[in-house]
Every structure is written in C-alpha cells, then in structure tokens.
N, CA, C and O atoms as CSV, one atom per row, in Angstrom:
chain,resi,resn,atom,element,x,y,z
A,1,LYS,N,N,-39.063,16.167,0.737
A,1,LYS,CA,C,-38.563,15.608,1.990
A,1,LYS,C,C,-38.993,14.143,2.144
A,1,LYS,O,O,-38.221,13.310,2.619
A,2,GLU,N,N,-40.217,13.844,1.743
A,2,GLU,CA,C,-40.700,12.463,1.829
A,2,GLU,C,C,-39.871,11.540,0.931
A,2,GLU,O,O,-39.566,10.407,1.303
A,3,GLU,N,N,-39.512,12.039,-0.256
A,3,GLU,CA,C,-38.677,11.253,-1.172
A,3,GLU,C,C,-37.309,10.990,-0.553
A,3,GLU,O,O,-36.750,9.904,-0.707
A,4,TRP,N,N,-36.777,11.978,0.139
A,4,TRP,CA,C,-35.479,11.805,0.792
A,4,TRP,C,C,-35.557,10.719,1.860
A,4,TRP,O,O,-34.667,9.874,1.959
A,5,MET,N,N,-36.621,10.741,2.658
A,5,MET,CA,C,-36.776,9.746,3.722
A,5,MET,C,C,-36.846,8.336,3.131
A,5,MET,O,O,-36.259,7.398,3.670
A,6,ARG,N,N,-37.564,8.202,2.031
A,6,ARG,CA,C,-37.649,6.901,1.367
A,6,ARG,C,C,-36.270,6.482,0.862
A,6,ARG,O,O,-35.872,5.326,0.999
A,7,ALA,N,N,-35.550,7.438,0.278
A,7,ALA,CA,C,-34.210,7.147,-0.231
A,7,ALA,C,C,-33.277,6.737,0.914
A,7,ALA,O,O,-32.488,5.803,0.766
A,8,TYR,N,N,-33.364,7.422,2.039
A,8,TYR,CA,C,-32.527,7.066,3.189
A,8,TYR,C,C,-32.815,5.639,3.644
A,8,TYR,O,O,-31.894,4.876,3.937
A,9,ASP,N,N,-34.100,5.283,3.701
A,9,ASP,CA,C,-34.466,3.916,4.092
A,9,ASP,C,C,-33.899,2.898,3.110
A,9,ASP,O,O,-33.395,1.851,3.519
A,10,GLU,N,N,-33.979,3.200,1.820
A,10,GLU,CA,C,-33.449,2.289,0.805
A,10,GLU,C,C,-31.933,2.141,0.939
A,10,GLU,O,O,-31.395,1.040,0.816
A,11,ILE,N,N,-31.264,3.241,1.188
A,11,ILE,CA,C,-29.807,3.202,1.379
A,11,ILE,C,C,-29.467,2.330,2.583
A,11,ILE,O,O,-28.604,1.456,2.498
A,12,ASN,N,N,-30.142,2.568,3.697
A,12,ASN,CA,C,-29.871,1.795,4.915
A,12,ASN,C,C,-30.151,0.310,4.713
A,12,ASN,O,O,-29.382,-0.538,5.167
A,13,ASP,N,N,-31.246,-0.004,4.035
A,13,ASP,CA,C,-31.589,-1.407,3.774
A,13,ASP,C,C,-30.531,-2.069,2.894
A,13,ASP,O,O,-30.111,-3.195,3.160
A,14,PHE,N,N,-30.107,-1.371,1.851
A,14,PHE,CA,C,-29.105,-1.919,0.940
A,14,PHE,C,C,-27.775,-2.144,1.666
A,14,PHE,O,O,-27.141,-3.187,1.508
A,15,GLU,N,N,-27.368,-1.167,2.452
A,15,GLU,CA,C,-26.109,-1.308,3.184
A,15,GLU,C,C,-26.185,-2.450,4.199
A,15,GLU,O,O,-25.191,-3.137,4.435
A,16,LYS,N,N,-27.343,-2.653,4.789
A,16,LYS,CA,C,-27.528,-3.770,5.729
A,16,LYS,C,C,-27.379,-5.102,4.999
A,16,LYS,O,O,-26.757,-6.029,5.517
A,17,LEU,N,N,-27.950,-5.198,3.796
A,17,LEU,CA,C,-27.780,-6.418,2.995
A,17,LEU,C,C,-26.300,-6.696,2.741
A,17,LEU,O,O,-25.841,-7.832,2.859
A,18,LEU,N,N,-25.571,-5.656,2.396
A,18,LEU,CA,C,-24.147,-5.821,2.104
A,18,LEU,C,C,-23.367,-6.256,3.339
A,18,LEU,O,O,-22.566,-7.189,3.277
A,19,THR,N,N,-23.599,-5.582,4.454
A,19,THR,CA,C,-22.833,-5.931,5.656
A,19,THR,C,C,-23.241,-7.297,6.207
A,19,THR,O,O,-22.425,-7.979,6.826
A,20,ASP,N,N,-24.477,-7.698,5.992
A,20,ASP,CA,C,-24.886,-9.055,6.380
A,20,ASP,C,C,-24.105,-10.103,5.589
A,20,ASP,O,O,-23.912,-11.223,6.061
A,21,ASP,N,N,-23.658,-9.739,4.391
A,21,ASP,CA,C,-22.834,-10.631,3.561
A,21,ASP,C,C,-21.339,-10.361,3.746
A,21,ASP,O,O,-20.524,-10.768,2.918
A,22,HIS,N,N,-20.986,-9.679,4.826
A,22,HIS,CA,C,-19.596,-9.427,5.233
A,22,HIS,C,C,-18.850,-8.413,4.380
A,22,HIS,O,O,-17.619,-8.415,4.347
A,23,TYR,N,N,-19.571,-7.562,3.702
A,23,TYR,CA,C,-18.909,-6.431,3.046
A,23,TYR,C,C,-18.583,-5.400,4.118
A,23,TYR,O,O,-19.317,-5.242,5.094
A,24,ILE,N,N,-17.477,-4.709,3.921
A,24,ILE,CA,C,-17.106,-3.616,4.818
A,24,ILE,C,C,-17.465,-2.323,4.099
A,24,ILE,O,O,-17.011,-2.079,2.981
A,25,ILE,N,N,-18.271,-1.508,4.736
A,25,ILE,CA,C,-18.700,-0.261,4.101
A,25,ILE,C,C,-18.037,0.916,4.802
A,25,ILE,O,O,-18.111,1.066,6.022
A,26,GLY,N,N,-17.397,1.732,4.004
A,26,GLY,CA,C,-16.822,2.972,4.509
A,26,GLY,C,C,-17.424,4.133,3.740
A,26,GLY,O,O,-17.333,4.192,2.513
A,27,LYS,N,N,-18.028,5.039,4.452
A,27,LYS,CA,C,-18.618,6.218,3.806
A,27,LYS,C,C,-17.823,7.437,4.260
A,27,LYS,O,O,-17.697,7.715,5.452
A,28,PHE,N,N,-17.300,8.145,3.286
A,28,PHE,CA,C,-16.448,9.291,3.582
A,28,PHE,C,C,-17.046,10.546,2.965
A,28,PHE,O,O,-17.472,10.559,1.810
A,29,PHE,N,N,-17.061,11.585,3.761
A,29,PHE,CA,C,-17.459,12.893,3.254
A,29,PHE,C,C,-16.282,13.823,3.490
A,29,PHE,O,O,-15.828,14.002,4.620
A,30,TYR,N,N,-15.800,14.408,2.409
A,30,TYR,CA,C,-14.633,15.280,2.475
A,30,TYR,C,C,-15.107,16.722,2.575
A,30,TYR,O,O,-15.564,17.319,1.600
A,31,HIS,N,N,-14.984,17.260,3.777
A,31,HIS,CA,C,-15.507,18.594,4.054
A,31,HIS,C,C,-14.409,19.639,3.931
A,31,HIS,O,O,-13.330,19.500,4.507
A,32,ILE,N,N,-14.704,20.683,3.173
A,32,ILE,CA,C,-13.820,21.847,3.135
A,32,ILE,C,C,-14.625,23.053,3.604
A,32,ILE,O,O,-15.852,23.076,3.519
A,33,SER,N,N,-13.912,24.041,4.094
A,33,SER,CA,C,-14.589,25.251,4.557
A,33,SER,C,C,-15.076,26.055,3.355
A,33,SER,O,O,-14.630,25.854,2.225
A,34,LYS,N,N,-15.980,26.946,3.624
A,34,LYS,CA,C,-16.501,27.822,2.573
A,34,LYS,C,C,-15.365,28.666,1.985
A,34,LYS,O,O,-15.323,28.917,0.781
A,35,GLU,N,N,-14.457,29.095,2.844
A,35,GLU,CA,C,-13.316,29.906,2.395
A,35,GLU,C,C,-12.387,29.092,1.494
A,35,GLU,O,O,-11.912,29.582,0.470
A,36,GLU,N,N,-12.135,27.836,1.890
A,36,GLU,CA,C,-11.266,26.972,1.084
A,36,GLU,C,C,-11.916,26.675,-0.263
A,36,GLU,O,O,-11.233,26.630,-1.286
A,37,GLN,N,N,-13.224,26.473,-0.267
A,37,GLN,CA,C,-13.915,26.236,-1.529
A,37,GLN,C,C,-13.744,27.433,-2.460
A,37,GLN,O,O,-13.463,27.266,-3.646
A,38,LEU,N,N,-13.912,28.624,-1.927
A,38,LEU,CA,C,-13.750,29.834,-2.737
A,38,LEU,C,C,-12.332,29.922,-3.297
A,38,LEU,O,O,-12.141,30.227,-4.475
A,39,LYS,N,N,-11.353,29.658,-2.459
A,39,LYS,CA,C,-9.953,29.680,-2.904
A,39,LYS,C,C,-9.738,28.683,-4.045
A,39,LYS,O,O,-9.122,29.014,-5.058
A,40,ARG,N,N,-10.249,27.462,-3.874
A,40,ARG,CA,C,-10.074,26.435,-4.916
A,40,ARG,C,C,-10.800,26.819,-6.200
A,40,ARG,O,O,-10.278,26.610,-7.295
A,41,PHE,N,N,-11.993,27.376,-6.074
A,41,PHE,CA,C,-12.721,27.829,-7.265
A,41,PHE,C,C,-11.901,28.869,-8.024
A,41,PHE,O,O,-11.743,28.776,-9.241
A,42,LYS,N,N,-11.386,29.851,-7.304
A,42,LYS,CA,C,-10.610,30.921,-7.949
A,42,LYS,C,C,-9.325,30.380,-8.563
A,42,LYS,O,O,-8.935,30.784,-9.658
A,43,ASP,N,N,-8.671,29.468,-7.857
A,43,ASP,CA,C,-7.452,28.850,-8.395
A,43,ASP,C,C,-7.752,28.092,-9.685
A,43,ASP,O,O,-6.966,28.136,-10.631
A,44,ARG,N,N,-8.872,27.408,-9.721
A,44,ARG,CA,C,-9.240,26.659,-10.926
A,44,ARG,C,C,-9.534,27.592,-12.093
A,44,ARG,O,O,-9.181,27.295,-13.234
A,45,GLU,N,N,-10.164,28.690,-11.815
A,45,GLU,CA,C,-10.466,29.647,-12.889
A,45,GLU,C,C,-9.187,30.223,-13.497
A,45,GLU,O,O,-9.138,30.508,-14.694
A,46,LYS,N,N,-8.169,30.391,-12.679
A,46,LYS,CA,C,-6.908,30.970,-13.150
A,46,LYS,C,C,-6.048,29.969,-13.920
A,46,LYS,O,O,-5.248,30.357,-14.772
A,47,ASN,N,N,-6.214,28.692,-13.621
A,47,ASN,CA,C,-5.363,27.659,-14.205
A,47,ASN,C,C,-6.027,27.057,-15.443
A,47,ASN,O,O,-7.062,26.400,-15.328
A,48,PRO,N,N,-5.439,27.276,-16.635
A,48,PRO,CA,C,-6.056,26.755,-17.865
A,48,PRO,C,C,-6.222,25.230,-17.866
A,48,PRO,O,O,-7.124,24.705,-18.518
A,49,LEU,N,N,-5.363,24.530,-17.146
A,49,LEU,CA,C,-5.461,23.070,-17.112
A,49,LEU,C,C,-6.549,22.573,-16.160
A,49,LEU,O,O,-6.952,21.411,-16.219
A,50,LYS,N,N,-7.014,23.455,-15.292
A,50,LYS,CA,C,-8.049,23.055,-14.328
A,50,LYS,C,C,-9.357,23.808,-14.520
A,50,LYS,O,O,-10.346,23.528,-13.841
A,51,ARG,N,N,-9.362,24.745,-15.428
A,51,ARG,CA,C,-10.551,25.588,-15.616
A,51,ARG,C,C,-11.797,24.757,-15.928
A,51,ARG,O,O,-12.906,25.128,-15.543
A,52,TRP,N,N,-11.616,23.651,-16.615
A,52,TRP,CA,C,-12.755,22.802,-16.987
A,52,TRP,C,C,-13.478,22.238,-15.759
A,52,TRP,O,O,-14.636,21.829,-15.852
A,53,LYS,N,N,-12.794,22.218,-14.610
A,53,LYS,CA,C,-13.387,21.650,-13.399
A,53,LYS,C,C,-14.424,22.559,-12.749
A,53,LYS,O,O,-15.169,22.114,-11.875
A,54,ILE,N,N,-14.484,23.812,-13.155
A,54,ILE,CA,C,-15.395,24.769,-12.512
A,54,ILE,C,C,-16.418,25.271,-13.525
A,54,ILE,O,O,-16.062,25.640,-14.644
A,55,THR,N,N,-17.673,25.283,-13.133
A,55,THR,CA,C,-18.743,25.709,-14.041
A,55,THR,C,C,-19.600,26.783,-13.366
A,55,THR,O,O,-19.482,27.034,-12.167
A,56,ASP,N,N,-20.449,27.396,-14.157
A,56,ASP,CA,C,-21.401,28.366,-13.595
A,56,ASP,C,C,-22.292,27.703,-12.546
A,56,ASP,O,O,-22.691,28.326,-11.562
A,57,GLU,N,N,-22.590,26.440,-12.778
A,57,GLU,CA,C,-23.426,25.692,-11.828
A,57,GLU,C,C,-22.747,25.598,-10.453
A,57,GLU,O,O,-23.413,25.682,-9.422
A,58,ASP,N,N,-21.430,25.423,-10.446
A,58,ASP,CA,C,-20.691,25.383,-9.177
A,58,ASP,C,C,-20.864,26.689,-8.408
A,58,ASP,O,O,-21.080,26.682,-7.196
A,59,TRP,N,N,-20.768,27.804,-9.120
A,59,TRP,CA,C,-20.930,29.113,-8.470
A,59,TRP,C,C,-22.358,29.296,-7.959
A,59,TRP,O,O,-22.561,29.831,-6.869
A,60,ARG,N,N,-23.348,28.855,-8.739
A,60,ARG,CA,C,-24.750,28.964,-8.292
A,60,ARG,C,C,-24.983,28.108,-7.043
A,60,ARG,O,O,-25.639,28.535,-6.093
A,61,ASN,N,N,-24.438,26.909,-7.066
A,61,ASN,CA,C,-24.610,26.017,-5.916
A,61,ASN,C,C,-23.914,26.556,-4.671
A,61,ASN,O,O,-24.374,26.341,-3.550
A,62,ARG,N,N,-22.819,27.248,-4.874
A,62,ARG,CA,C,-22.094,27.832,-3.739
A,62,ARG,C,C,-22.972,28.818,-2.970
A,62,ARG,O,O,-22.856,28.947,-1.751
A,63,GLU,N,N,-23.841,29.503,-3.690
A,63,GLU,CA,C,-24.750,30.461,-3.048
A,63,GLU,C,C,-25.732,29.761,-2.100
A,63,GLU,O,O,-26.335,30.401,-1.239
A,64,LYS,N,N,-25.886,28.456,-2.263
A,64,LYS,CA,C,-26.813,27.683,-1.421
A,64,LYS,C,C,-26.063,26.888,-0.344
A,64,LYS,O,O,-26.552,25.862,0.129
A,65,TRP,N,N,-24.896,27.360,0.031
A,65,TRP,CA,C,-24.032,26.653,0.983
A,65,TRP,C,C,-24.799,26.193,2.223
A,65,TRP,O,O,-24.724,25.022,2.598
A,66,ASP,N,N,-25.523,27.092,2.851
A,66,ASP,CA,C,-26.228,26.758,4.096
A,66,ASP,C,C,-27.280,25.677,3.883
A,66,ASP,O,O,-27.469,24.812,4.739
A,67,GLU,N,N,-27.962,25.725,2.745
A,67,GLU,CA,C,-28.962,24.695,2.443
A,67,GLU,C,C,-28.293,23.333,2.258
A,67,GLU,O,O,-28.815,22.313,2.707
A,68,TYR,N,N,-27.140,23.323,1.597
A,68,TYR,CA,C,-26.405,22.073,1.411
A,68,TYR,C,C,-25.935,21.514,2.749
A,68,TYR,O,O,-26.017,20.308,2.984
A,69,VAL,N,N,-25.445,22.385,3.625
A,69,VAL,CA,C,-24.985,21.941,4.942
A,69,VAL,C,C,-26.140,21.299,5.708
A,69,VAL,O,O,-25.970,20.248,6.326
A,70,GLU,N,N,-27.297,21.922,5.668
A,70,GLU,CA,C,-28.473,21.374,6.353
A,70,GLU,C,C,-28.854,20.006,5.779
A,70,GLU,O,O,-29.151,19.076,6.528
A,71,ALA,N,N,-28.844,19.890,4.462
A,71,ALA,CA,C,-29.182,18.615,3.818
A,71,ALA,C,C,-28.149,17.536,4.157
A,71,ALA,O,O,-28.504,16.382,4.397
A,72,MET,N,N,-26.880,17.919,4.175
A,72,MET,CA,C,-25.828,16.952,4.506
A,72,MET,C,C,-25.979,16.451,5.935
A,72,MET,O,O,-25.873,15.252,6.193
A,73,GLU,N,N,-26.224,17.362,6.855
A,73,GLU,CA,C,-26.385,16.965,8.255
A,73,GLU,C,C,-27.556,16.007,8.424
A,73,GLU,O,O,-27.476,15.051,9.196
A,74,ASP,N,N,-28.635,16.262,7.706
A,74,ASP,CA,C,-29.795,15.373,7.743
A,74,ASP,C,C,-29.422,13.998,7.194
A,74,ASP,O,O,-29.770,12.970,7.775
A,75,MET,N,N,-28.712,13.993,6.069
A,75,MET,CA,C,-28.292,12.733,5.455
A,75,MET,C,C,-27.380,11.946,6.399
A,75,MET,O,O,-27.550,10.738,6.561
A,76,PHE,N,N,-26.411,12.627,7.024
A,76,PHE,CA,C,-25.514,11.940,7.952
A,76,PHE,C,C,-26.304,11.317,9.098
A,76,PHE,O,O,-26.075,10.168,9.476
A,77,GLU,N,N,-27.234,12.091,9.640
A,77,GLU,CA,C,-28.028,11.614,10.772
A,77,GLU,C,C,-28.862,10.391,10.395
A,77,GLU,O,O,-28.963,9.440,11.170
A,78,LYS,N,N,-29.455,10.420,9.209
A,78,LYS,CA,C,-30.388,9.357,8.812
A,78,LYS,C,C,-29.694,8.122,8.231
A,78,LYS,O,O,-30.270,7.034,8.234
A,79,THR,N,N,-28.475,8.276,7.738
A,79,THR,CA,C,-27.840,7.145,7.051
A,79,THR,C,C,-26.544,6.673,7.700
A,79,THR,O,O,-25.865,5.807,7.148
A,80,SER,N,N,-26.189,7.215,8.845
A,80,SER,CA,C,-25.012,6.718,9.552
A,80,SER,C,C,-25.477,5.681,10.563
A,80,SER,O,O,-26.106,6.015,11.567
A,81,LYS,N,N,-25.168,4.445,10.294
A,81,LYS,CA,C,-25.599,3.328,11.136
A,81,LYS,C,C,-24.366,2.577,11.627
A,81,LYS,O,O,-23.293,2.719,11.042
A,82,PRO,N,N,-24.494,1.782,12.686
A,82,PRO,CA,C,-23.315,1.065,13.199
A,82,PRO,C,C,-22.601,0.227,12.132
A,82,PRO,O,O,-21.378,0.088,12.172
A,83,ASN,N,N,-23.347,-0.324,11.194
A,83,ASN,CA,C,-22.743,-1.142,10.142
A,83,ASN,C,C,-22.205,-0.313,8.978
A,83,ASN,O,O,-21.482,-0.838,8.131
A,84,ALA,N,N,-22.545,0.960,8.926
A,84,ALA,CA,C,-22.125,1.814,7.797
A,84,ALA,C,C,-22.116,3.273,8.254
A,84,ALA,O,O,-23.007,4.058,7.929
A,85,LYS,N,N,-21.075,3.604,9.020
A,85,LYS,CA,C,-20.982,4.954,9.581
A,85,LYS,C,C,-20.359,5.925,8.585
A,85,LYS,O,O,-19.521,5.554,7.763
A,86,TRP,N,N,-20.786,7.152,8.683
A,86,TRP,CA,C,-20.152,8.224,7.925
A,86,TRP,C,C,-18.890,8.660,8.651
A,86,TRP,O,O,-18.845,8.704,9.880
A,87,HIS,N,N,-17.879,8.977,7.878
A,87,HIS,CA,C,-16.646,9.566,8.403
A,87,HIS,C,C,-16.487,10.904,7.698
A,87,HIS,O,O,-16.270,10.970,6.489
A,88,ILE,N,N,-16.599,11.951,8.472
A,88,ILE,CA,C,-16.472,13.298,7.910
A,88,ILE,C,C,-15.011,13.705,8.061
A,88,ILE,O,O,-14.488,13.825,9.169
A,89,ILE,N,N,-14.375,13.909,6.924
A,89,ILE,CA,C,-12.940,14.171,6.897
A,89,ILE,C,C,-12.699,15.647,6.605
A,89,ILE,O,O,-13.118,16.163,5.569
A,90,GLU,N,N,-12.019,16.317,7.529
A,90,GLU,CA,C,-11.611,17.709,7.307
A,90,GLU,C,C,-10.616,17.697,6.146
A,90,GLU,O,O,-9.581,17.033,6.210
A,91,SER,N,N,-10.940,18.435,5.088
A,91,SER,CA,C,-10.179,18.299,3.845
A,91,SER,C,C,-9.603,19.593,3.303
A,91,SER,O,O,-9.257,19.663,2.124
A,92,ASN,N,N,-9.495,20.603,4.125
A,92,ASN,CA,C,-8.803,21.805,3.649
A,92,ASN,C,C,-7.365,21.463,3.275
A,92,ASN,O,O,-6.810,22.032,2.336
A,93,ASP,N,N,-6.767,20.534,4.012
A,93,ASP,CA,C,-5.420,20.039,3.730
A,93,ASP,C,C,-5.573,18.667,3.061
A,93,ASP,O,O,-5.997,17.703,3.698
A,94,LYS,N,N,-5.228,18.593,1.782
A,94,LYS,CA,C,-5.466,17.363,1.019
A,94,LYS,C,C,-4.640,16.180,1.526
A,94,LYS,O,O,-5.139,15.055,1.571
A,95,LEU,N,N,-3.390,16.421,1.905
A,95,LEU,CA,C,-2.558,15.328,2.416
A,95,LEU,C,C,-3.147,14.773,3.709
A,95,LEU,O,O,-3.233,13.558,3.888
A,96,TYR,N,N,-3.547,15.654,4.595
A,96,TYR,CA,C,-4.174,15.216,5.840
A,96,TYR,C,C,-5.390,14.339,5.532
A,96,TYR,O,O,-5.554,13.272,6.122
A,97,ALA,N,N,-6.236,14.791,4.610
A,97,ALA,CA,C,-7.463,14.053,4.280
A,97,ALA,C,C,-7.144,12.666,3.734
A,97,ALA,O,O,-7.819,11.693,4.071
A,98,ARG,N,N,-6.127,12.576,2.902
A,98,ARG,CA,C,-5.764,11.276,2.319
A,98,ARG,C,C,-5.230,10.320,3.378
A,98,ARG,O,O,-5.614,9.152,3.419
A,99,VAL,N,N,-4.346,10.821,4.229
A,99,VAL,CA,C,-3.785,9.964,5.277
A,99,VAL,C,C,-4.874,9.548,6.262
A,99,VAL,O,O,-4.934,8.386,6.663
A,100,LYS,N,N,-5.719,10.467,6.648
A,100,LYS,CA,C,-6.823,10.159,7.567
A,100,LYS,C,C,-7.722,9.070,6.975
A,100,LYS,O,O,-8.125,8.142,7.677
A,101,THR,N,N,-8.030,9.186,5.693
A,101,THR,CA,C,-8.861,8.183,5.024
A,101,THR,C,C,-8.195,6.813,5.055
A,101,THR,O,O,-8.837,5.812,5.376
A,102,LEU,N,N,-6.916,6.769,4.723
A,102,LEU,CA,C,-6.204,5.489,4.735
A,102,LEU,C,C,-6.185,4.872,6.131
A,102,LEU,O,O,-6.332,3.658,6.279
A,103,LYS,N,N,-6.005,5.698,7.145
A,103,LYS,CA,C,-6.007,5.181,8.514
A,103,LYS,C,C,-7.367,4.587,8.880
A,103,LYS,O,O,-7.437,3.563,9.560
A,104,ILE,N,N,-8.427,5.218,8.437
A,104,ILE,CA,C,-9.767,4.695,8.727
A,104,ILE,C,C,-9.986,3.378,7.987
A,104,ILE,O,O,-10.532,2.431,8.554
A,105,ILE,N,N,-9.567,3.313,6.736
A,105,ILE,CA,C,-9.708,2.066,5.970
A,105,ILE,C,C,-8.926,0.945,6.647
A,105,ILE,O,O,-9.418,-0.178,6.767
A,106,ILE,N,N,-7.722,1.250,7.085
A,106,ILE,CA,C,-6.922,0.244,7.787
A,106,ILE,C,C,-7.643,-0.215,9.052
A,106,ILE,O,O,-7.657,-1.406,9.362
A,107,SER,N,N,-8.233,0.714,9.774
A,107,SER,CA,C,-8.943,0.324,11.003
A,107,SER,C,C,-10.157,-0.552,10.689
A,107,SER,O,O,-10.486,-1.448,11.466
A,108,PHE,N,N,-10.831,-0.299,9.551
A,108,PHE,CA,C,-11.942,-1.177,9.141
A,108,PHE,C,C,-11.441,-2.612,8.997
A,108,PHE,O,O,-12.051,-3.555,9.499
A,109,ILE,N,N,-10.324,-2.749,8.304
A,109,ILE,CA,C,-9.778,-4.079,8.033
A,109,ILE,C,C,-9.304,-4.733,9.334
A,109,ILE,O,O,-9.575,-5.909,9.575
A,110,GLU,N,N,-8.601,-3.972,10.164
A,110,GLU,CA,C,-8.151,-4.501,11.460
A,110,GLU,C,C,-9.335,-5.009,12.272
A,110,GLU,O,O,-9.324,-6.135,12.770
A,111,ASP,N,N,-10.344,-4.175,12.399
A,111,ASP,CA,C,-11.516,-4.544,13.197
A,111,ASP,C,C,-12.187,-5.795,12.649
A,111,ASP,O,O,-12.563,-6.690,13.406
A,112,TYR,N,N,-12.336,-5.851,11.326
A,112,TYR,CA,C,-12.989,-7.011,10.713
A,112,TYR,C,C,-12.189,-8.283,11.002
A,112,TYR,O,O,-12.748,-9.304,11.402
A,113,PHE,N,N,-10.881,-8.205,10.796
A,113,PHE,CA,C,-10.035,-9.377,11.036
A,113,PHE,C,C,-10.128,-9.821,12.493
A,113,PHE,O,O,-10.290,-11.008,12.775
A,114,LEU,N,N,-10.025,-8.875,13.409
A,114,LEU,CA,C,-10.069,-9.225,14.833
A,114,LEU,C,C,-11.419,-9.823,15.223
A,114,LEU,O,O,-11.478,-10.795,15.975
A,115,GLU,N,N,-12.504,-9.237,14.709
A,115,GLU,CA,C,-13.845,-9.740,15.028
A,115,GLU,C,C,-14.062,-11.157,14.514
A,115,GLU,O,O,-14.837,-11.919,15.093
A,116,HIS,N,N,-13.374,-11.514,13.422
A,116,HIS,CA,C,-13.588,-12.821,12.804
A,116,HIS,C,C,-12.424,-13.784,13.044
A,116,HIS,O,O,-12.336,-14.827,12.397
A,117,GLY,N,N,-11.534,-13.434,13.971
A,117,GLY,CA,C,-10.434,-14.328,14.325
A,117,GLY,C,C,-9.455,-14.584,13.193
A,117,GLY,O,O,-8.850,-15.654,13.126
A,118,ILE,N,N,-9.293,-13.619,12.308
A,118,ILE,CA,C,-8.374,-13.767,11.179
A,118,ILE,C,C,-7.046,-13.121,11.561
A,118,ILE,O,O,-7.010,-11.983,12.030
A,119,GLU,N,N,-5.957,-13.857,11.355
A,119,GLU,CA,C,-4.639,-13.323,11.695
A,119,GLU,C,C,-4.235,-12.261,10.675
A,119,GLU,O,O,-4.410,-12.439,9.469
A,120,LEU,N,N,-3.701,-11.175,11.171
A,120,LEU,CA,C,-3.237,-10.112,10.279
A,120,LEU,C,C,-1.960,-10.561,9.576
A,120,LEU,O,O,-1.106,-11.194,10.198
A,121,PRO,N,N,-1.815,-10.242,8.284
A,121,PRO,CA,C,-0.605,-10.659,7.557
A,121,PRO,C,C,0.638,-9.946,8.101
A,121,PRO,O,O,0.535,-8.869,8.688
A,122,SER,N,N,1.800,-10.549,7.902
A,122,SER,CA,C,3.038,-9.998,8.466
A,122,SER,C,C,3.344,-8.600,7.930
A,122,SER,O,O,3.853,-7.756,8.668
A,123,TYR,N,N,3.042,-8.345,6.663
A,123,TYR,CA,C,3.351,-7.030,6.094
A,123,TYR,C,C,2.492,-5.919,6.698
A,123,TYR,O,O,2.801,-4.737,6.550
A,124,TYR,N,N,1.439,-6.298,7.363
A,124,TYR,CA,C,0.580,-5.310,8.014
A,124,TYR,C,C,1.377,-4.468,9.000
A,124,TYR,O,O,1.204,-3.251,9.069
A,125,TYR,N,N,2.240,-5.112,9.752
A,125,TYR,CA,C,2.991,-4.399,10.788
A,125,TYR,C,C,3.987,-3.420,10.173
A,125,TYR,O,O,4.246,-2.360,10.743
A,126,GLU,N,N,4.546,-3.768,9.015
A,126,GLU,CA,C,5.431,-2.842,8.298
A,126,GLU,C,C,4.631,-1.624,7.833
A,126,GLU,O,O,5.086,-0.488,7.963
A,127,MET,N,N,3.461,-1.865,7.304
A,127,MET,CA,C,2.602,-0.784,6.830
A,127,MET,C,C,2.243,0.147,7.992
A,127,MET,O,O,2.221,1.368,7.837
A,128,LYS,N,N,1.969,-0.432,9.132
A,128,LYS,CA,C,1.624,0.349,10.320
A,128,LYS,C,C,2.792,1.268,10.705
A,128,LYS,O,O,2.582,2.417,11.096
A,129,GLU,N,N,4.005,0.761,10.593
A,129,GLU,CA,C,5.191,1.576,10.881
A,129,GLU,C,C,5.303,2.733,9.893
A,129,GLU,O,O,5.656,3.845,10.283
A,130,ASP,N,N,5.005,2.481,8.618
A,130,ASP,CA,C,5.064,3.541,7.606
A,130,ASP,C,C,4.095,4.669,7.940
A,130,ASP,O,O,4.414,5.843,7.750
A,131,ILE,N,N,2.934,4.321,8.428
A,131,ILE,CA,C,1.946,5.337,8.797
A,131,ILE,C,C,2.462,6.162,9.971
A,131,ILE,O,O,2.284,7.380,10.011
A,132,GLU,N,N,3.096,5.497,10.916
A,132,GLU,CA,C,3.654,6.228,12.055
A,132,GLU,C,C,4.745,7.190,11.601
A,132,GLU,O,O,4.879,8.279,12.160
A,133,VAL,N,N,5.529,6.802,10.589
A,133,VAL,CA,C,6.556,7.692,10.040
A,133,VAL,C,C,5.893,8.919,9.430
A,133,VAL,O,O,6.367,10.038,9.623
A,134,LEU,N,N,4.800,8.723,8.695
A,134,LEU,CA,C,4.080,9.862,8.121
A,134,LEU,C,C,3.629,10.817,9.217
A,134,LEU,O,O,3.706,12.035,9.053
A,135,GLN,N,N,3.169,10.282,10.308
A,135,GLN,CA,C,2.746,11.140,11.414
A,135,GLN,C,C,3.928,11.943,11.947
A,135,GLN,O,O,3.782,13.106,12.321
A,136,ASP,N,N,5.092,11.314,11.977
A,136,ASP,CA,C,6.285,11.993,12.490
A,136,ASP,C,C,6.727,13.149,11.606
A,136,ASP,O,O,7.372,14.077,12.093
A,137,VAL,N,N,6.394,13.116,10.307
A,137,VAL,CA,C,6.813,14.199,9.413
A,137,VAL,C,C,5.757,15.292,9.295
A,137,VAL,O,O,5.860,16.173,8.441
A,138,GLY,N,N,4.764,15.233,10.137
A,138,GLY,CA,C,3.850,16.366,10.183
A,138,GLY,C,C,2.414,16.094,9.807
A,138,GLY,O,O,1.598,17.016,9.823
A,139,VAL,N,N,2.075,14.878,9.471
A,139,VAL,CA,C,0.683,14.567,9.161
A,139,VAL,C,C,0.042,14.104,10.459
A,139,VAL,O,O,0.192,12.951,10.862
A,140,LYS,N,N,-0.664,15.001,11.098
A,140,LYS,CA,C,-1.248,14.731,12.420
A,140,LYS,C,C,-2.766,14.652,12.322
A,140,LYS,O,O,-3.385,15.186,11.402
A,141,GLU,N,N,-3.338,13.970,13.298
A,141,GLU,CA,C,-4.800,13.910,13.359
A,141,GLU,C,C,-5.335,15.157,13.992
A,141,GLU,O,O,-6.549,15.304,14.137
C-alpha cells in the first residue's frame, strides 16, 4: 500500500509537469460489468481468431474481481485531479464507449481553446454536426 501511495504521488507530480507545459491529459477507464466480461471471455474461447486474447491468467484474475474494483476506486480517488481527471466509460456497448470517448476528447480541445482565446477552426462545426447525427441514430449518453 505504501508503494502505491508513492506511485500515486509520482503520477500526480508527472501529470502536473505536463499540464503546466500545456499538455492536455485525458485518462479513460473502460468499465465493463462482470457479466459482460464473462460473455467476452467465453466468446473469445470459442473464436479461433480471438482465442489468443484469453489466457489462464485472465481467468485467475477474474476471480479477484472485487479486489480489482477496490484497487481501481482507490487509484481513481488518489490520481483524479482537476488537471488530469479520470473518465470512467461504461463499455458494455463498444460503440457507445467509442463515441463517448471522442466526445470527451473534443470537449478537452474545446475547453483548452476557449481558455486560451484560440478560435476554433471552421471544420470543427461540421464535426460537431456529425456527432449530433450519431446521437440521432441511437448513440446516446
């Protein structure tokens, strides 16, 4: 636990150095339910082209689900700072997760530009319309 605390401090310090130099940091955690993980594991075992993605270690680690959740929550709490926040993305639906991630990245850029008085490029508004179209076809927050 002491090593983790030191690591968290190092992560926070490093991210602060980056954001002080105007880097934009986005931290994403793609969360799936325990049931979805089991489904994906079983699907991978059945598919010869994806079987390589699943190992005995994955199954052993799955047995420690609750311990991993506790560790993740601790990590989020200790390393989510105003300059480098965690974004936990519900990822049972892969399309939803991808669109949600892109929307967050776009908001990072929008916020940075607005904070620094930088005019958004003209194509930005077209891109924004495309995202709204995606929402209209069923990709909702």
